[in-house]
N, CA, C and O atoms as CSV, one atom per row, in Angstrom:
chain,resi,resn,atom,element,x,y,z
A,1,UNK,N,N,0.832,-1.189,0.000
A,1,UNK,CA,C,0.000,0.000,0.000
A,1,UNK,C,C,0.874,1.249,0.000
A,1,UNK,O,O,0.433,2.305,-0.453
A,2,UNK,N,N,2.095,1.149,0.496
A,2,UNK,CA,C,2.960,2.325,0.560
A,2,UNK,C,C,3.415,2.752,-0.831
A,2,UNK,O,O,3.471,3.949,-1.115
A,3,UNK,N,N,3.741,1.797,-1.705
A,3,UNK,CA,C,4.262,2.151,-3.026
A,3,UNK,C,C,3.267,2.941,-3.867
A,3,UNK,O,O,3.656,3.963,-4.433
A,4,UNK,N,N,1.989,2.525,-3.984
A,4,UNK,CA,C,1.056,3.361,-4.754
A,4,UNK,C,C,0.881,4.744,-4.151
A,4,UNK,O,O,0.763,5.733,-4.875
A,5,UNK,N,N,0.866,4.814,-2.824
A,5,UNK,CA,C,0.692,6.120,-2.182
A,5,UNK,C,C,1.857,7.042,-2.497
A,5,UNK,O,O,1.650,8.217,-2.800
A,6,UNK,N,N,3.069,6.530,-2.431
A,6,UNK,CA,C,4.241,7.356,-2.721
A,6,UNK,C,C,4.273,7.751,-4.193
A,6,UNK,O,O,4.643,8.878,-4.523
A,7,UNK,N,N,3.891,6.838,-5.076
A,7,UNK,CA,C,3.870,7.153,-6.505
A,7,UNK,C,C,2.853,8.238,-6.812
A,7,UNK,O,O,3.122,9.146,-7.598
A,8,UNK,N,N,1.680,8.145,-6.188
A,8,UNK,CA,C,0.642,9.150,-6.430
A,8,UNK,C,C,1.074,10.497,-5.880
A,8,UNK,O,O,0.894,11.521,-6.538
A,9,UNK,N,N,1.642,10.508,-4.680
A,9,UNK,CA,C,2.075,11.781,-4.090
A,9,UNK,C,C,3.160,12.421,-4.947
A,9,UNK,O,O,3.130,13.630,-5.175
A,10,UNK,N,N,4.119,11.628,-5.426
A,10,UNK,CA,C,5.179,12.217,-6.250
A,10,UNK,C,C,4.642,12.682,-7.599
A,10,UNK,O,O,5.119,13.679,-8.141
A,11,UNK,N,N,3.658,11.975,-8.148
A,11,UNK,CA,C,3.062,12.413,-9.414
A,11,UNK,C,C,2.277,13.699,-9.231
A,11,UNK,O,O,2.385,14.615,-10.047
A,12,UNK,N,N,1.490,13.775,-8.172
A,12,UNK,CA,C,0.697,14.985,-7.917
A,12,UNK,C,C,1.612,16.136,-7.521
A,12,UNK,O,O,1.291,17.299,-7.766
A,13,UNK,N,N,2.746,15.818,-6.910
A,13,UNK,CA,C,3.700,16.855,-6.526
A,13,UNK,C,C,4.228,17.596,-7.748
A,13,UNK,O,O,4.661,18.743,-7.635
A,14,UNK,N,N,4.196,16.959,-8.908
A,14,UNK,CA,C,4.602,17.619,-10.144
A,14,UNK,C,C,3.706,18.775,-10.536
A,14,UNK,O,O,4.081,19.598,-11.371
A,15,UNK,N,N,2.522,18.846,-9.939
A,15,UNK,CA,C,1.640,19.986,-10.208
A,15,UNK,C,C,2.272,21.303,-9.767
A,15,UNK,O,O,1.972,22.360,-10.323
A,16,UNK,N,N,3.146,21.233,-8.768
A,16,UNK,CA,C,3.784,22.464,-8.282
A,16,UNK,C,C,4.665,23.102,-9.348
A,16,UNK,O,O,4.947,24.299,-9.293
A,17,UNK,N,N,5.096,22.308,-10.311
A,17,UNK,CA,C,5.897,22.863,-11.403
A,17,UNK,C,C,5.016,23.670,-12.345
A,17,UNK,O,O,5.388,24.765,-12.767
A,18,UNK,N,N,3.845,23.125,-12.675
A,18,UNK,CA,C,2.959,23.797,-13.619
A,18,UNK,C,C,2.080,24.860,-13.003
A,18,UNK,O,O,1.715,25.832,-13.665
A,19,UNK,N,N,1.737,24.681,-11.733
A,19,UNK,CA,C,0.864,25.629,-11.037
A,19,UNK,C,C,1.669,26.223,-9.893
A,19,UNK,O,O,1.935,25.550,-8.897
A,20,UNK,N,N,2.052,27.466,-10.034
A,20,UNK,CA,C,2.973,28.062,-9.063
A,20,UNK,C,C,2.342,28.304,-7.695
A,20,UNK,O,O,3.060,28.314,-6.695
A,21,UNK,N,N,1.048,28.496,-7.616
A,21,UNK,CA,C,0.432,28.841,-6.343
A,21,UNK,C,C,-0.033,27.663,-5.510
A,21,UNK,O,O,-0.609,27.869,-4.441
A,22,UNK,N,N,0.195,26.437,-5.957
A,22,UNK,CA,C,-0.298,25.275,-5.220
A,22,UNK,C,C,0.592,24.993,-4.015
A,22,UNK,O,O,1.818,25.060,-4.099
A,23,UNK,N,N,-0.048,24.675,-2.896
A,23,UNK,CA,C,0.675,24.425,-1.644
A,23,UNK,C,C,0.805,22.927,-1.416
A,23,UNK,O,O,0.104,22.128,-2.037
A,24,UNK,N,N,1.708,22.557,-0.520
A,24,UNK,CA,C,1.938,21.149,-0.215
A,24,UNK,C,C,0.689,20.495,0.373
A,24,UNK,O,O,0.415,19.328,0.094
A,25,UNK,N,N,-0.063,21.229,1.175
A,25,UNK,CA,C,-1.285,20.674,1.764
A,25,UNK,C,C,-2.297,20.309,0.673
A,25,UNK,O,O,-2.984,19.292,0.768
A,26,UNK,N,N,-2.380,21.147,-0.356
A,26,UNK,CA,C,-3.289,20.868,-1.463
A,26,UNK,C,C,-2.834,19.647,-2.255
A,26,UNK,O,O,-3.657,18.853,-2.711
A,27,UNK,N,N,-1.525,19.503,-2.414
A,27,UNK,CA,C,-0.981,18.341,-3.107
A,27,UNK,C,C,-1.353,17.069,-2.352
A,27,UNK,O,O,-1.757,16.077,-2.959
A,28,UNK,N,N,-1.217,17.102,-1.039
A,28,UNK,CA,C,-1.548,15.934,-0.225
A,28,UNK,C,C,-3.034,15.615,-0.325
A,28,UNK,O,O,-3.408,14.448,-0.445
A,29,UNK,N,N,-3.883,16.631,-0.278
A,29,UNK,CA,C,-5.326,16.395,-0.356
A,29,UNK,C,C,-5.733,15.823,-1.721
A,29,UNK,O,O,-6.590,14.942,-1.794
A,30,UNK,N,N,-5.123,16.318,-2.793
A,30,UNK,CA,C,-5.408,15.781,-4.126
A,30,UNK,C,C,-4.967,14.321,-4.203
A,30,UNK,O,O,-5.676,13.481,-4.757
A,31,UNK,N,N,-3.796,14.026,-3.646
A,31,UNK,CA,C,-3.296,12.651,-3.662
A,31,UNK,C,C,-4.200,11.728,-2.847
A,31,UNK,O,O,-4.479,10.605,-3.267
A,32,UNK,N,N,-4.654,12.192,-1.692
A,32,UNK,CA,C,-5.552,11.384,-0.859
A,32,UNK,C,C,-6.866,11.131,-1.593
A,32,UNK,O,O,-7.373,10.010,-1.589
A,33,UNK,N,N,-7.414,12.157,-2.218
A,33,UNK,CA,C,-8.663,11.998,-2.965
A,33,UNK,C,C,-8.483,11.010,-4.114
A,33,UNK,O,O,-9.348,10.167,-4.355
A,34,UNK,N,N,-7.372,11.113,-4.812
A,34,UNK,CA,C,-7.105,10.195,-5.917
A,34,UNK,C,C,-6.982,8.759,-5.420
A,34,UNK,O,O,-7.504,7.839,-6.049
A,35,UNK,N,N,-6.293,8.561,-4.293
A,35,UNK,CA,C,-6.139,7.214,-3.749
A,35,UNK,C,C,-7.468,6.638,-3.273
A,35,UNK,O,O,-7.716,5.442,-3.424
A,36,UNK,N,N,-8.320,7.479,-2.702
A,36,UNK,CA,C,-9.643,7.005,-2.280
A,36,UNK,C,C,-10.433,6.522,-3.493
A,36,UNK,O,O,-11.053,5.459,-3.452
A,37,UNK,N,N,-10.409,7.299,-4.563
A,37,UNK,CA,C,-11.106,6.888,-5.783
A,37,UNK,C,C,-10.478,5.615,-6.347
A,37,UNK,O,O,-11.189,4.696,-6.753
A,38,UNK,N,N,-9.162,5.563,-6.369
A,38,UNK,CA,C,-8.460,4.409,-6.924
A,38,UNK,C,C,-8.806,3.126,-6.175
A,38,UNK,O,O,-9.109,2.106,-6.794
A,39,UNK,N,N,-8.761,3.177,-4.849
A,39,UNK,CA,C,-9.046,1.974,-4.071
A,39,UNK,C,C,-10.537,1.650,-4.031
A,39,UNK,O,O,-10.899,0.491,-3.830
A,40,UNK,N,N,-11.398,2.624,-4.215
A,40,UNK,CA,C,-12.836,2.343,-4.191
A,40,UNK,C,C,-13.321,1.680,-5.479
A,40,UNK,O,O,-14.330,0.976,-5.460
A,41,UNK,N,N,-12.626,1.889,-6.589
A,41,UNK,CA,C,-13.046,1.261,-7.841
A,41,UNK,C,C,-12.407,-0.107,-8.048
A,41,UNK,O,O,-12.709,-0.781,-9.033
A,42,UNK,N,N,-11.540,-0.525,-7.150
A,42,UNK,CA,C,-10.913,-1.836,-7.289
A,42,UNK,C,C,-11.914,-2.972,-7.152
A,42,UNK,O,O,-11.688,-4.061,-7.679
A,43,UNK,N,N,-12.997,-2.739,-6.465
A,43,UNK,CA,C,-13.985,-3.798,-6.246
A,43,UNK,C,C,-14.647,-4.246,-7.547
A,43,UNK,O,O,-15.225,-5.331,-7.607
A,44,UNK,N,N,-14.566,-3.422,-8.582
A,44,UNK,CA,C,-15.173,-3.775,-9.861
A,44,UNK,C,C,-14.329,-4.756,-10.662
A,44,UNK,O,O,-14.805,-5.305,-11.656
A,45,UNK,N,N,-13.109,-4.984,-10.257
A,45,UNK,CA,C,-12.248,-5.951,-10.928
A,45,UNK,C,C,-11.489,-5.353,-12.096
A,45,UNK,O,O,-11.805,-4.273,-12.595
A,46,UNK,N,N,-10.480,-6.093,-12.508
A,46,UNK,CA,C,-9.607,-5.584,-13.569
A,46,UNK,C,C,-10.275,-5.600,-14.934
A,46,UNK,O,O,-9.934,-4.786,-15.792
A,47,UNK,N,N,-11.218,-6.508,-15.154
A,47,UNK,CA,C,-11.841,-6.558,-16.478
A,47,UNK,C,C,-12.689,-5.318,-16.747
A,47,UNK,O,O,-12.635,-4.751,-17.838
A,48,UNK,N,N,-13.462,-4.904,-15.766
A,48,UNK,CA,C,-14.293,-3.712,-15.962
A,48,UNK,C,C,-13.450,-2.444,-15.943
A,48,UNK,O,O,-13.698,-1.524,-16.722
A,49,UNK,N,N,-12.463,-2.388,-15.066
A,49,UNK,CA,C,-11.610,-1.198,-15.010
A,49,UNK,C,C,-10.715,-1.118,-16.244
A,49,UNK,O,O,-10.438,-0.030,-16.748
A,50,UNK,N,N,-10.268,-2.268,-16.723
A,50,UNK,CA,C,-9.469,-2.273,-17.945
A,50,UNK,C,C,-10.253,-1.777,-19.141
A,50,UNK,O,O,-9.700,-1.138,-20.036
A,51,UNK,N,N,-11.542,-2.072,-19.155
A,51,UNK,CA,C,-12.407,-1.602,-20.232
A,51,UNK,C,C,-12.525,-0.080,-20.210
A,51,UNK,O,O,-12.672,0.549,-21.258
A,52,UNK,N,N,-12.462,0.508,-19.021
A,52,UNK,CA,C,-12.563,1.965,-18.881
A,52,UNK,C,C,-11.212,2.632,-19.108
A,52,UNK,O,O,-11.112,3.629,-19.823
A,53,UNK,N,N,-10.173,2.071,-18.492
A,53,UNK,CA,C,-8.855,2.708,-18.508
A,53,UNK,C,C,-8.081,2.378,-19.788
A,53,UNK,O,O,-7.241,3.166,-20.224
A,54,UNK,N,N,-8.354,1.235,-20.382
A,54,UNK,CA,C,-7.613,0.791,-21.564
A,54,UNK,C,C,-7.573,1.787,-22.708
A,54,UNK,O,O,-6.488,2.086,-23.207
A,55,UNK,N,N,-8.716,2.318,-23.147
A,55,UNK,CA,C,-8.675,3.293,-24.243
A,55,UNK,C,C,-7.884,4.560,-23.905
A,55,UNK,O,O,-7.199,5.116,-24.763
A,56,UNK,N,N,-7.982,5.007,-22.663
A,56,UNK,CA,C,-7.220,6.199,-22.267
A,56,UNK,C,C,-5.726,5.917,-22.316
A,56,UNK,O,O,-4.952,6.757,-22.774
A,57,UNK,N,N,-5.312,4.742,-21.848
A,57,UNK,CA,C,-3.899,4.386,-21.910
A,57,UNK,C,C,-3.435,4.212,-23.353
A,57,UNK,O,O,-2.306,4.571,-23.688
A,58,UNK,N,N,-4.291,3.669,-24.200
A,58,UNK,CA,C,-3.938,3.522,-25.611
A,58,UNK,C,C,-3.677,4.885,-26.251
A,58,UNK,O,O,-2.696,5.056,-26.975
A,59,UNK,N,N,-4.547,5.844,-25.986
A,59,UNK,CA,C,-4.360,7.198,-26.522
A,59,UNK,C,C,-3.081,7.810,-25.962
A,59,UNK,O,O,-2.324,8.446,-26.695
A,60,UNK,N,N,-2.837,7.618,-24.658
A,60,UNK,CA,C,-1.639,8.158,-24.010
A,60,UNK,C,C,-0.378,7.595,-24.661
A,60,UNK,O,O,0.532,8.352,-25.001
A,61,UNK,N,N,-0.315,6.276,-24.837
A,61,UNK,CA,C,0.871,5.667,-25.425
A,61,UNK,C,C,1.040,6.053,-26.889
A,61,UNK,O,O,2.168,6.207,-27.358
A,62,UNK,N,N,-0.045,6.210,-27.608
A,62,UNK,CA,C,0.052,6.678,-28.999
A,62,UNK,C,C,0.596,8.104,-29.061
A,62,UNK,O,O,1.396,8.429,-29.939
A,63,UNK,N,N,0.166,8.945,-28.139
A,63,UNK,CA,C,0.698,10.316,-28.088
A,63,UNK,C,C,2.185,10.310,-27.770
A,63,UNK,O,O,2.956,11.042,-28.391
A,64,UNK,N,N,2.596,9.485,-26.803
A,64,UNK,CA,C,4.019,9.388,-26.473
A,64,UNK,C,C,4.828,8.897,-27.669
A,64,UNK,O,O,5.906,9.420,-27.950
A,65,UNK,N,N,4.308,7.896,-28.369
A,65,UNK,CA,C,5.013,7.382,-29.545
A,65,UNK,C,C,5.106,8.446,-30.629
A,65,UNK,O,O,6.155,8.606,-31.253
A,66,UNK,N,N,4.025,9.169,-30.855
A,66,UNK,CA,C,4.037,10.220,-31.868
A,66,UNK,C,C,5.016,11.331,-31.544
A,66,UNK,O,O,5.747,11.798,-32.418
A,67,UNK,N,N,5.031,11.754,-30.293
A,67,UNK,CA,C,5.970,12.804,-29.879
A,67,UNK,C,C,7.405,12.315,-30.008
A,67,UNK,O,O,8.281,13.054,-30.456
A,68,UNK,N,N,7.646,11.055,-29.612
A,68,UNK,CA,C,8.995,10.503,-29.721
A,68,UNK,C,C,9.470,10.411,-31.155
A,68,UNK,O,O,10.600,10.790,-31.460
A,69,UNK,N,N,8.628,9.915,-32.033
A,69,UNK,CA,C,8.999,9.803,-33.447
A,69,UNK,C,C,9.215,11.182,-34.056
A,69,UNK,O,O,10.155,11.384,-34.825
A,70,UNK,N,N,8.355,12.123,-33.717
A,70,UNK,CA,C,8.506,13.489,-34.220
A,70,UNK,C,C,9.863,14.067,-33.807
A,70,UNK,O,O,10.576,14.637,-34.634
A,71,UNK,N,N,10.217,13.919,-32.531
A,71,UNK,CA,C,11.483,14.470,-32.053
A,71,UNK,C,C,12.682,13.762,-32.667
A,71,UNK,O,O,13.701,14.397,-32.939
A,72,UNK,N,N,12.575,12.454,-32.889
A,72,UNK,CA,C,13.673,11.743,-33.536
A,72,UNK,C,C,13.889,12.236,-34.957
A,72,UNK,O,O,15.026,12.440,-35.381
A,73,UNK,N,N,12.816,12.426,-35.682
A,73,UNK,CA,C,12.928,12.864,-37.075
A,73,UNK,C,C,13.370,14.316,-37.155
A,73,UNK,O,O,14.209,14.661,-37.988
A,74,UNK,N,N,12.825,15.163,-36.310
A,74,UNK,CA,C,13.108,16.593,-36.406
A,74,UNK,C,C,14.498,16.957,-35.914
A,74,UNK,O,O,15.198,17.730,-36.568
A,75,UNK,N,N,14.912,16.418,-34.781
A,75,UNK,CA,C,16.122,16.922,-34.143
A,75,UNK,C,C,17.382,16.139,-34.470
A,75,UNK,O,O,18.409,16.740,-34.786
A,76,UNK,N,N,17.333,14.822,-34.404
A,76,UNK,CA,C,18.586,14.117,-34.626
A,76,UNK,C,C,18.322,12.663,-34.998
A,76,UNK,O,O,17.882,11.865,-34.170
A,77,UNK,N,N,18.592,12.340,-36.231
A,77,UNK,CA,C,18.407,10.958,-36.677
A,77,UNK,C,C,19.539,10.064,-36.204
A,77,UNK,O,O,19.425,8.840,-36.269
A,78,UNK,N,N,20.631,10.653,-35.729
A,78,UNK,CA,C,21.743,9.849,-35.228
A,78,UNK,C,C,21.388,9.109,-33.945
A,78,UNK,O,O,22.115,8.205,-33.532
A,79,UNK,N,N,20.291,9.478,-33.317
A,79,UNK,CA,C,19.860,8.795,-32.099
A,79,UNK,C,C,19.585,7.326,-32.394
A,79,UNK,O,O,19.730,6.479,-31.512
A,80,UNK,N,N,19.194,7.018,-33.616
A,80,UNK,CA,C,18.913,5.632,-33.980
A,80,UNK,C,C,20.143,4.750,-33.796
A,80,UNK,O,O,20.017,3.545,-33.578
A,81,UNK,N,N,21.331,5.347,-33.883
A,81,UNK,CA,C,22.552,4.559,-33.687
A,81,UNK,C,C,22.653,4.027,-32.266
A,81,UNK,O,O,23.337,3.031,-32.031
A,82,UNK,N,N,21.991,4.666,-31.319
A,82,UNK,CA,C,22.051,4.221,-29.927
A,82,UNK,C,C,21.406,2.852,-29.736
A,82,UNK,O,O,21.673,2.181,-28.739
A,83,UNK,N,N,20.570,2.432,-30.666
A,83,UNK,CA,C,19.944,1.118,-30.560
A,83,UNK,C,C,20.893,-0.020,-30.947
A,83,UNK,O,O,20.565,-1.193,-30.769
A,84,UNK,N,N,22.058,0.327,-31.473
A,84,UNK,CA,C,23.046,-0.678,-31.839
A,84,UNK,C,C,23.741,-1.179,-30.571
A,84,UNK,O,O,24.341,-0.374,-29.859
A,85,UNK,N,N,23.682,-2.471,-30.265
A,85,UNK,CA,C,24.251,-2.976,-29.014
A,85,UNK,C,C,25.770,-2.902,-28.934
A,85,UNK,O,O,26.323,-3.075,-27.847
A,86,UNK,N,N,26.459,-2.656,-30.026
A,86,UNK,CA,C,27.919,-2.567,-29.972
A,86,UNK,C,C,28.371,-1.394,-29.109
A,86,UNK,O,O,29.463,-1.421,-28.541
A,87,UNK,N,N,27.532,-0.368,-29.011
A,87,UNK,CA,C,27.888,0.794,-28.201
A,87,UNK,C,C,27.922,0.449,-26.712
A,87,UNK,O,O,28.664,1.070,-25.951
A,88,UNK,N,N,27.129,-0.530,-26.294
A,88,UNK,CA,C,27.197,-0.990,-24.903
A,88,UNK,C,C,28.558,-1.616,-24.644
A,88,UNK,O,O,29.171,-1.373,-23.605
A,89,UNK,N,N,29.024,-2.412,-25.577
A,89,UNK,CA,C,30.342,-3.026,-25.441
A,89,UNK,C,C,31.428,-1.959,-25.340
A,89,UNK,O,O,32.298,-2.033,-24.473
A,90,UNK,N,N,31.376,-0.976,-26.221
A,90,UNK,CA,C,32.373,0.098,-26.185
A,90,UNK,C,C,32.317,0.866,-24.866
A,90,UNK,O,O,33.350,1.243,-24.313
A,91,UNK,N,N,31.103,1.094,-24.370
A,91,UNK,CA,C,30.943,1.816,-23.106
A,91,UNK,C,C,31.585,1.040,-21.962
A,91,UNK,O,O,32.298,1.625,-21.147
A,92,UNK,N,N,31.345,-0.263,-21.887
A,92,UNK,CA,C,31.929,-1.074,-20.820
A,92,UNK,C,C,33.438,-1.205,-20.980
A,92,UNK,O,O,34.165,-1.262,-19.988
A,93,UNK,N,N,33.910,-1.252,-22.212
A,93,UNK,CA,C,35.352,-1.342,-22.450
A,93,UNK,C,C,36.054,-0.057,-22.018
A,93,UNK,O,O,37.161,-0.097,-21.479
A,94,UNK,N,N,35.411,1.070,-22.256
A,94,UNK,CA,C,36.004,2.363,-21.949
A,94,UNK,C,C,35.892,2.713,-20.464
A,94,UNK,O,O,36.846,3.239,-19.891
A,95,UNK,N,N,34.759,2.437,-19.833
A,95,UNK,CA,C,34.490,2.912,-18.472
A,95,UNK,C,C,34.776,1.885,-17.377
A,95,UNK,O,O,34.891,2.260,-16.210
A,96,UNK,N,N,34.890,0.632,-17.712
A,96,UNK,CA,C,35.174,-0.451,-16.771
A,96,UNK,C,C,34.174,-0.484,-15.611
A,96,UNK,O,O,32.993,-0.747,-15.836
A,97,UNK,N,N,34.614,-0.226,-14.391
A,97,UNK,CA,C,33.758,-0.379,-13.203
A,97,UNK,C,C,32.650,0.672,-13.152
A,97,UNK,O,O,31.564,0.394,-12.645
A,98,UNK,N,N,32.908,1.877,-13.669
A,98,UNK,CA,C,31.867,2.911,-13.678
A,98,UNK,C,C,30.674,2.494,-14.529
A,98,UNK,O,O,29.543,2.900,-14.263
A,99,UNK,N,N,30.926,1.687,-15.548
A,99,UNK,CA,C,29.838,1.218,-16.407
A,99,UNK,C,C,28.871,0.336,-15.627
A,99,UNK,O,O,27.664,0.375,-15.864
A,100,UNK,N,N,29.398,-0.462,-14.696
A,100,UNK,CA,C,28.520,-1.307,-13.880
A,100,UNK,C,C,27.653,-0.460,-12.957
A,100,UNK,O,O,26.483,-0.777,-12.739
A,101,UNK,N,N,28.216,0.611,-12.416
A,101,UNK,CA,C,27.405,1.522,-11.590
A,101,UNK,C,C,26.316,2.189,-12.433
A,101,UNK,O,O,25.185,2.357,-11.978
A,102,UNK,N,N,26.663,2.562,-13.653
A,102,UNK,CA,C,25.675,3.168,-14.548
A,102,UNK,C,C,24.570,2.171,-14.884
A,102,UNK,O,O,23.396,2.539,-14.941
A,103,UNK,N,N,24.938,0.917,-15.106
A,103,UNK,CA,C,23.941,-0.112,-15.388
A,103,UNK,C,C,23.016,-0.309,-14.192
A,103,UNK,O,O,21.809,-0.486,-14.356
A,104,UNK,N,N,23.585,-0.277,-12.987
A,104,UNK,CA,C,22.755,-0.371,-11.785
A,104,UNK,C,C,21.778,0.782,-11.685
A,104,UNK,O,O,20.624,0.587,-11.304
A,105,UNK,N,N,22.227,1.980,-12.024
A,105,UNK,CA,C,21.331,3.138,-12.022
A,105,UNK,C,C,20.226,3.005,-13.049
A,105,UNK,O,O,19.085,3.390,-12.792
A,106,UNK,N,N,20.559,2.459,-14.222
A,106,UNK,CA,C,19.531,2.241,-15.255
A,106,UNK,C,C,18.489,1.238,-14.787
A,106,UNK,O,O,17.296,1.421,-15.028
A,107,UNK,N,N,18.931,0.184,-14.121
A,107,UNK,CA,C,17.984,-0.810,-13.614
A,107,UNK,C,C,17.092,-0.221,-12.532
A,107,UNK,O,O,15.900,-0.523,-12.479
A,108,UNK,N,N,17.659,0.620,-11.668
A,108,UNK,CA,C,16.838,1.263,-10.643
A,108,UNK,C,C,15.803,2.187,-11.276
A,108,UNK,O,O,14.668,2.264,-10.807
A,109,UNK,N,N,16.189,2.884,-12.332
A,109,UNK,CA,C,15.220,3.745,-13.029
A,109,UNK,C,C,14.125,2.919,-13.685
A,109,UNK,O,O,12.951,3.287,-13.638
A,110,UNK,N,N,14.504,1.815,-14.291
A,110,UNK,CA,C,13.520,0.979,-14.985
A,110,UNK,C,C,12.531,0.339,-14.019
A,110,UNK,O,O,11.363,0.153,-14.361
A,111,UNK,N,N,12.987,0.003,-12.818
A,111,UNK,CA,C,12.089,-0.629,-11.849
A,111,UNK,C,C,11.319,0.390,-11.034
A,111,UNK,O,O,10.401,0.021,-10.302
A,112,UNK,N,N,11.664,1.648,-11.138
A,112,UNK,CA,C,10.953,2.684,-10.400
A,112,UNK,C,C,11.400,2.827,-8.963
A,112,UNK,O,O,10.670,3.380,-8.141
A,113,UNK,N,N,12.576,2.342,-8.646
A,113,UNK,CA,C,13.067,2.437,-7.261
A,113,UNK,C,C,13.729,3.762,-6.995
A,113,UNK,O,O,14.197,4.007,-5.883
């Protein structure tokens, strides 16, 4: 129960970037309200909630893909070279032990820790 609460609070805390006048107390209240709604709709099960949330997530991921492709085409096509795995080998050959620390940081980012 702690992980969803912390994730919601940190996500809602991002509102302070876009809305300059929002206070920490308001952020907490928004997060609490969101968690109450989130946990109250769990009783309907994943099939019914997936039917509601699925289309919104599909639109969200399509927007992310579109923005990503647009930025790749507009700004730098050389980014595609980063998908070549040989660069990982070169990075580890050049950085040695620091590369392992960087890999650990990447794994922590990917897992959300």
